[in-house]
C-alpha beads as a LAMMPS data file, in Angstrom:
LAMMPS data file: protein, C-alpha beads

299 atoms
298 bonds

1 atom types
1 bond types

-500.0 500.0 xlo xhi
-500.0 500.0 ylo yhi
-500.0 500.0 zlo zhi

Masses

1 110.0

Atoms # bond

1 1 1 50.713 150.644 113.353
2 1 1 50.514 148.290 110.390
3 1 1 47.812 146.202 112.059
4 1 1 45.837 149.341 112.925
5 1 1 46.072 150.472 109.315
6 1 1 44.813 147.085 108.102
7 1 1 41.893 147.226 110.541
8 1 1 41.039 150.735 109.371
9 1 1 41.136 149.626 105.739
10 1 1 38.887 146.672 106.537
11 1 1 36.432 148.965 108.310
12 1 1 36.383 151.404 105.376
13 1 1 35.735 148.629 102.852
14 1 1 32.959 147.100 104.980
15 1 1 31.372 150.466 105.862
16 1 1 28.967 150.594 102.857
17 1 1 27.638 147.125 103.683
18 1 1 27.336 148.049 107.380
19 1 1 25.418 151.238 106.527
20 1 1 23.000 149.319 104.290
21 1 1 22.585 146.667 106.994
22 1 1 21.881 149.345 109.604
23 1 1 19.355 151.259 107.480
24 1 1 17.438 148.352 105.955
25 1 1 17.732 145.705 108.680
26 1 1 18.605 147.028 112.128
27 1 1 16.522 150.225 112.012
28 1 1 13.327 148.434 110.852
29 1 1 13.773 145.858 113.613
30 1 1 14.194 148.568 116.258
31 1 1 11.255 150.553 114.871
32 1 1 9.070 147.439 114.850
33 1 1 10.063 146.757 118.452
34 1 1 9.062 150.326 119.351
35 1 1 5.734 149.988 117.533
36 1 1 4.933 146.781 119.434
37 1 1 4.458 148.818 122.621
38 1 1 2.095 151.294 120.999
39 1 1 -1.302 151.578 119.420
40 1 1 -0.420 153.306 116.168
41 1 1 -2.412 155.396 113.727
42 1 1 -0.545 155.898 110.446
43 1 1 -3.425 157.536 108.563
44 1 1 -3.777 161.315 108.596
45 1 1 -2.173 162.653 111.733
46 1 1 0.280 159.937 112.753
47 1 1 -0.073 159.147 116.454
48 1 1 1.489 156.728 118.914
49 1 1 -0.427 155.703 122.012
50 1 1 1.782 153.792 124.448
51 1 1 0.067 150.595 125.686
52 1 1 3.024 148.806 127.273
53 1 1 2.695 145.031 127.079
54 1 1 -0.936 145.311 126.000
55 1 1 -0.285 144.116 122.462
56 1 1 1.660 141.093 123.696
57 1 1 -1.026 140.131 126.206
58 1 1 -3.684 140.535 123.522
59 1 1 -1.705 138.266 121.168
60 1 1 -1.569 135.493 123.770
61 1 1 -5.366 135.668 124.077
62 1 1 -6.124 135.961 120.367
63 1 1 -7.648 132.664 119.054
64 1 1 -6.427 133.400 115.506
65 1 1 -2.860 133.874 116.740
66 1 1 -3.073 130.551 118.596
67 1 1 -4.291 128.846 115.411
68 1 1 -1.464 130.505 113.435
69 1 1 1.080 129.217 115.981
70 1 1 -0.360 125.698 115.764
71 1 1 -0.304 125.686 111.956
72 1 1 3.227 127.070 111.862
73 1 1 4.534 124.522 114.379
74 1 1 2.863 121.649 112.514
75 1 1 4.460 122.843 109.302
76 1 1 7.911 123.220 110.897
77 1 1 7.807 119.861 112.694
78 1 1 7.017 118.016 109.457
79 1 1 9.011 119.983 106.878
80 1 1 12.378 120.409 108.637
81 1 1 13.012 116.695 109.368
82 1 1 11.564 115.621 105.991
83 1 1 13.636 118.008 103.874
84 1 1 16.803 117.266 105.874
85 1 1 16.450 113.480 105.609
86 1 1 15.494 113.487 101.917
87 1 1 18.331 115.879 101.060
88 1 1 20.839 113.614 102.823
89 1 1 19.571 110.446 101.131
90 1 1 19.552 112.017 97.669
91 1 1 23.020 113.464 98.159
92 1 1 24.319 110.083 99.337
93 1 1 22.817 108.314 96.313
94 1 1 24.162 110.880 93.851
95 1 1 27.592 110.727 95.489
96 1 1 27.743 106.939 95.246
97 1 1 28.821 106.959 91.598
98 1 1 25.542 106.058 89.878
99 1 1 25.230 106.541 86.126
100 1 1 24.049 109.884 84.761
101 1 1 24.535 111.529 88.161
102 1 1 25.293 114.910 86.537
103 1 1 21.970 114.815 84.700
104 1 1 20.117 113.793 87.852
105 1 1 21.738 116.635 89.800
106 1 1 20.619 119.131 87.161
107 1 1 17.041 117.846 87.095
108 1 1 16.771 117.772 90.884
109 1 1 18.186 121.285 91.182
110 1 1 15.719 122.842 88.699
111 1 1 13.009 123.676 91.312
112 1 1 15.401 126.051 93.075
113 1 1 15.719 128.091 89.875
114 1 1 11.964 128.732 89.760
115 1 1 10.294 131.454 91.797
116 1 1 8.218 130.448 94.783
117 1 1 5.113 132.056 93.269
118 1 1 5.473 130.107 90.020
119 1 1 5.993 126.832 91.923
120 1 1 2.901 127.536 94.009
121 1 1 0.795 128.093 90.901
122 1 1 2.100 124.842 89.388
123 1 1 1.242 122.882 92.539
124 1 1 -2.197 124.496 92.723
125 1 1 -2.822 123.047 89.273
126 1 1 -1.400 119.648 90.274
127 1 1 -3.603 119.476 93.390
128 1 1 -6.723 120.935 91.747
129 1 1 -9.907 118.886 91.509
130 1 1 -9.266 118.129 87.829
131 1 1 -5.478 118.037 88.235
132 1 1 -3.057 115.178 87.550
133 1 1 -2.773 114.078 91.195
134 1 1 -6.529 113.585 91.569
135 1 1 -6.716 111.769 88.224
136 1 1 -3.855 109.462 89.220
137 1 1 -5.323 108.665 92.657
138 1 1 -8.752 107.978 91.185
139 1 1 -7.219 105.959 88.348
140 1 1 -5.360 103.567 90.685
141 1 1 -8.376 103.242 92.972
142 1 1 -7.044 105.108 96.023
143 1 1 -9.857 107.666 95.725
144 1 1 -13.426 107.038 94.606
145 1 1 -13.808 110.604 93.370
146 1 1 -11.631 113.722 93.053
147 1 1 -10.850 115.621 96.260
148 1 1 -10.488 119.377 96.618
149 1 1 -7.140 119.222 98.402
150 1 1 -6.754 123.011 98.404
151 1 1 -10.328 123.636 99.580
152 1 1 -10.397 121.162 102.457
153 1 1 -9.060 122.374 105.812
154 1 1 -7.829 118.852 106.575
155 1 1 -5.603 118.540 103.500
156 1 1 -4.593 122.020 102.310
157 1 1 -1.675 122.466 104.725
158 1 1 -0.292 119.039 103.825
159 1 1 -0.419 119.960 100.131
160 1 1 1.670 123.050 100.943
161 1 1 4.044 120.887 102.994
162 1 1 4.600 118.518 100.048
163 1 1 5.222 121.470 97.749
164 1 1 7.771 123.057 100.076
165 1 1 9.655 119.837 100.767
166 1 1 9.910 119.221 97.014
167 1 1 11.166 122.745 96.338
168 1 1 13.683 123.016 99.215
169 1 1 15.297 119.567 99.140
170 1 1 17.473 120.273 96.035
171 1 1 19.274 123.216 97.659
172 1 1 20.007 121.277 100.842
173 1 1 20.992 118.250 98.753
174 1 1 23.637 120.393 97.043
175 1 1 25.005 121.477 100.436
176 1 1 25.160 117.849 101.563
177 1 1 26.955 116.918 98.327
178 1 1 29.625 119.500 99.111
179 1 1 29.949 118.046 102.612
180 1 1 30.267 114.517 101.279
181 1 1 33.184 115.579 99.102
182 1 1 35.143 116.500 102.247
183 1 1 34.841 113.059 103.848
184 1 1 38.097 111.114 103.267
185 1 1 37.560 108.098 101.010
186 1 1 40.035 106.158 103.130
187 1 1 37.415 105.990 105.913
188 1 1 34.977 104.206 103.592
189 1 1 37.717 101.921 102.270
190 1 1 38.766 100.925 105.789
191 1 1 35.128 100.272 106.761
192 1 1 34.588 98.180 103.622
193 1 1 37.662 96.107 104.430
194 1 1 36.239 95.529 107.926
195 1 1 33.053 94.183 106.304
196 1 1 30.719 97.150 106.761
197 1 1 27.847 97.253 104.259
198 1 1 26.478 100.398 102.579
199 1 1 23.929 101.084 105.323
200 1 1 26.503 100.672 108.079
201 1 1 28.891 103.025 106.279
202 1 1 26.078 105.576 105.983
203 1 1 25.177 105.384 109.687
204 1 1 28.670 105.015 111.151
205 1 1 30.679 107.304 108.865
206 1 1 28.586 109.583 106.671
207 1 1 26.031 110.814 109.204
208 1 1 28.537 111.583 112.020
209 1 1 30.934 113.311 109.628
210 1 1 28.100 115.502 108.323
211 1 1 26.929 116.729 111.750
212 1 1 28.120 120.346 111.181
213 1 1 26.439 120.412 107.750
214 1 1 23.243 118.957 109.197
215 1 1 23.198 121.539 111.982
216 1 1 23.529 124.336 109.421
217 1 1 20.740 122.892 107.262
218 1 1 18.426 122.484 110.247
219 1 1 19.069 126.070 111.401
220 1 1 18.379 127.453 107.930
221 1 1 15.330 125.230 107.654
222 1 1 13.930 126.410 110.977
223 1 1 14.404 130.080 110.095
224 1 1 12.744 129.714 106.686
225 1 1 9.843 127.463 107.706
226 1 1 8.820 129.685 110.600
227 1 1 8.503 132.515 108.065
228 1 1 6.176 130.648 105.688
229 1 1 4.112 133.264 103.874
230 1 1 4.005 133.361 100.070
231 1 1 2.585 129.863 99.491
232 1 1 -0.174 130.234 102.064
233 1 1 -0.960 133.732 100.797
234 1 1 -1.324 132.570 97.187
235 1 1 -3.251 129.391 98.001
236 1 1 -5.717 131.143 100.321
237 1 1 -5.808 134.502 98.553
238 1 1 -4.428 136.105 101.704
239 1 1 -7.288 134.940 103.934
240 1 1 -5.564 131.996 105.626
241 1 1 -8.490 129.762 104.697
242 1 1 -10.202 127.448 104.416
243 1 1 -11.242 127.701 108.054
244 1 1 -7.859 129.258 109.017
245 1 1 -6.085 126.033 107.951
246 1 1 -3.337 127.975 106.128
247 1 1 -3.085 130.812 108.621
248 1 1 0.561 131.128 109.676
249 1 1 2.353 133.647 111.875
250 1 1 3.799 135.539 108.917
251 1 1 0.416 135.675 107.212
252 1 1 -1.412 136.922 110.302
253 1 1 1.282 139.582 110.785
254 1 1 0.593 140.745 107.227
255 1 1 -3.154 140.778 107.815
256 1 1 -2.948 142.874 110.987
257 1 1 -0.282 145.178 109.540
258 1 1 -1.843 145.945 106.146
259 1 1 -5.432 144.657 106.081
260 1 1 -6.782 145.815 109.435
261 1 1 -6.932 149.494 110.381
262 1 1 -5.029 150.613 113.481
263 1 1 -3.391 147.290 114.333
264 1 1 0.152 147.756 113.040
265 1 1 1.444 147.965 116.624
266 1 1 -0.294 144.673 117.352
267 1 1 1.218 143.136 114.203
268 1 1 4.648 144.360 115.327
269 1 1 4.214 142.620 118.676
270 1 1 3.472 139.309 116.920
271 1 1 6.490 139.888 114.642
272 1 1 8.735 140.473 117.661
273 1 1 7.479 137.253 119.277
274 1 1 8.162 135.336 116.053
275 1 1 11.651 136.835 115.752
276 1 1 12.515 136.021 119.365
277 1 1 11.192 132.493 118.963
278 1 1 13.366 131.867 115.886
279 1 1 16.384 133.460 117.588
280 1 1 16.030 131.359 120.761
281 1 1 15.597 128.110 118.827
282 1 1 18.585 128.942 116.641
283 1 1 20.782 129.721 119.654
284 1 1 19.748 126.485 121.391
285 1 1 20.526 124.455 118.288
286 1 1 23.817 126.282 117.804
287 1 1 24.867 125.639 121.404
288 1 1 23.888 121.992 121.061
289 1 1 25.834 121.629 117.805
290 1 1 28.917 123.322 119.292
291 1 1 28.845 120.937 122.243
292 1 1 28.619 117.980 119.855
293 1 1 31.547 119.206 117.777
294 1 1 33.624 119.856 120.921
295 1 1 32.752 116.441 122.287
296 1 1 33.751 114.751 119.044
297 1 1 37.041 116.643 119.060
298 1 1 37.804 115.450 122.590
299 1 1 37.004 111.869 121.657

Bonds

1 1 1 2
2 1 2 3
3 1 3 4
4 1 4 5
5 1 5 6
6 1 6 7
7 1 7 8
8 1 8 9
9 1 9 10
10 1 10 11
11 1 11 12
12 1 12 13
13 1 13 14
14 1 14 15
15 1 15 16
16 1 16 17
17 1 17 18
18 1 18 19
19 1 19 20
20 1 20 21
21 1 21 22
22 1 22 23
23 1 23 24
24 1 24 25
25 1 25 26
26 1 26 27
27 1 27 28
28 1 28 29
29 1 29 30
30 1 30 31
31 1 31 32
32 1 32 33
33 1 33 34
34 1 34 35
35 1 35 36
36 1 36 37
37 1 37 38
38 1 38 39
39 1 39 40
40 1 40 41
41 1 41 42
42 1 42 43
43 1 43 44
44 1 44 45
45 1 45 46
46 1 46 47
47 1 47 48
48 1 48 49
49 1 49 50
50 1 50 51
51 1 51 52
52 1 52 53
53 1 53 54
54 1 54 55
55 1 55 56
56 1 56 57
57 1 57 58
58 1 58 59
59 1 59 60
60 1 60 61
61 1 61 62
62 1 62 63
63 1 63 64
64 1 64 65
65 1 65 66
66 1 66 67
67 1 67 68
68 1 68 69
69 1 69 70
70 1 70 71
71 1 71 72
72 1 72 73
73 1 73 74
74 1 74 75
75 1 75 76
76 1 76 77
77 1 77 78
78 1 78 79
79 1 79 80
80 1 80 81
81 1 81 82
82 1 82 83
83 1 83 84
84 1 84 85
85 1 85 86
86 1 86 87
87 1 87 88
88 1 88 89
89 1 89 90
90 1 90 91
91 1 91 92
92 1 92 93
93 1 93 94
94 1 94 95
95 1 95 96
96 1 96 97
97 1 97 98
98 1 98 99
99 1 99 100
100 1 100 101
101 1 101 102
102 1 102 103
103 1 103 104
104 1 104 105
105 1 105 106
106 1 106 107
107 1 107 108
108 1 108 109
109 1 109 110
110 1 110 111
111 1 111 112
112 1 112 113
113 1 113 114
114 1 114 115
115 1 115 116
116 1 116 117
117 1 117 118
118 1 118 119
119 1 119 120
120 1 120 121
121 1 121 122
122 1 122 123
123 1 123 124
124 1 124 125
125 1 125 126
126 1 126 127
127 1 127 128
128 1 128 129
129 1 129 130
130 1 130 131
131 1 131 132
132 1 132 133
133 1 133 134
134 1 134 135
135 1 135 136
136 1 136 137
137 1 137 138
138 1 138 139
139 1 139 140
140 1 140 141
141 1 141 142
142 1 142 143
143 1 143 144
144 1 144 145
145 1 145 146
146 1 146 147
147 1 147 148
148 1 148 149
149 1 149 150
150 1 150 151
151 1 151 152
152 1 152 153
153 1 153 154
154 1 154 155
155 1 155 156
156 1 156 157
157 1 157 158
158 1 158 159
159 1 159 160
160 1 160 161
161 1 161 162
162 1 162 163
163 1 163 164
164 1 164 165
165 1 165 166
166 1 166 167
167 1 167 168
168 1 168 169
169 1 169 170
170 1 170 171
171 1 171 172
172 1 172 173
173 1 173 174
174 1 174 175
175 1 175 176
176 1 176 177
177 1 177 178
178 1 178 179
179 1 179 180
180 1 180 181
181 1 181 182
182 1 182 183
183 1 183 184
184 1 184 185
185 1 185 186
186 1 186 187
187 1 187 188
188 1 188 189
189 1 189 190
190 1 190 191
191 1 191 192
192 1 192 193
193 1 193 194
194 1 194 195
195 1 195 196
196 1 196 197
197 1 197 198
198 1 198 199
199 1 199 200
200 1 200 201
201 1 201 202
202 1 202 203
203 1 203 204
204 1 204 205
205 1 205 206
206 1 206 207
207 1 207 208
208 1 208 209
209 1 209 210
210 1 210 211
211 1 211 212
212 1 212 213
213 1 213 214
214 1 214 215
215 1 215 216
216 1 216 217
217 1 217 218
218 1 218 219
219 1 219 220
220 1 220 221
221 1 221 222
222 1 222 223
223 1 223 224
224 1 224 225
225 1 225 226
226 1 226 227
227 1 227 228
228 1 228 229
229 1 229 230
230 1 230 231
231 1 231 232
232 1 232 233
233 1 233 234
234 1 234 235
235 1 235 236
236 1 236 237
237 1 237 238
238 1 238 239
239 1 239 240
240 1 240 241
241 1 241 242
242 1 242 243
243 1 243 244
244 1 244 245
245 1 245 246
246 1 246 247
247 1 247 248
248 1 248 249
249 1 249 250
250 1 250 251
251 1 251 252
252 1 252 253
253 1 253 254
254 1 254 255
255 1 255 256
256 1 256 257
257 1 257 258
258 1 258 259
259 1 259 260
260 1 260 261
261 1 261 262
262 1 262 263
263 1 263 264
264 1 264 265
265 1 265 266
266 1 266 267
267 1 267 268
268 1 268 269
269 1 269 270
270 1 270 271
271 1 271 272
272 1 272 273
273 1 273 274
274 1 274 275
275 1 275 276
276 1 276 277
277 1 277 278
278 1 278 279
279 1 279 280
280 1 280 281
281 1 281 282
282 1 282 283
283 1 283 284
284 1 284 285
285 1 285 286
286 1 286 287
287 1 287 288
288 1 288 289
289 1 289 290
290 1 290 291
291 1 291 292
292 1 292 293
293 1 293 294
294 1 294 295
295 1 295 296
296 1 296 297
297 1 297 298
298 1 298 299
């Protein structure tokens, strides 16, 4: 009876959060899934015309959706490994006992305290034709003349990649720092006695011990990078330009949902595909990480 009472109390205390989660998360997901099978008119007399898998088939044949998938995958493939590796290296350096490490931590963490929109505006200035980056590259002789990084389809996505890596690394660095604090110092001392240098200690002790932290960071990174929207929206003005170079899945969902008449069902289908893709990748990574942890425990 006591256990049942405790369970009931727990349910009562968590009920408000569960209700909010149901109303603002689960219901919209279910409604979006329903819309993805319909051609919807939300103006005037609201109507739903069931089209089955028509929206999904159309998405697979849509050249703009294919471009959005390519841009998103390119962004994910570059950003996730880069931000993970840089965060680990910075955390390792800051945890090594260097001077002024508290000040360095504060400075490196500052980007996370700034809104994404403000950071995007700052980087648009930095990468502008008359911005500091162009002046520096021309000054050292790397460029003969300023380049419109944000107006060239070959460079604009890479400028956004640099911006996002710079802005996300501090948060992941902080998580790695917390993980490093849990590694017993005796392991490093024993390795040092055995003659292991700093690099060997990093590869043989630090990296394996941080596998669960790394798996978490990669999963969070995958989920966030696949949903890239605000930076590409601000840089391109919502168009996905130049020449669809900044068109991502989240941005094209927005365009079809709010900028094109009668295509909200189609936008919902793309959103469902994106959600399923993120979910499947996350589950695969989670299963892989669990197997690694289990294997390490058995060893």
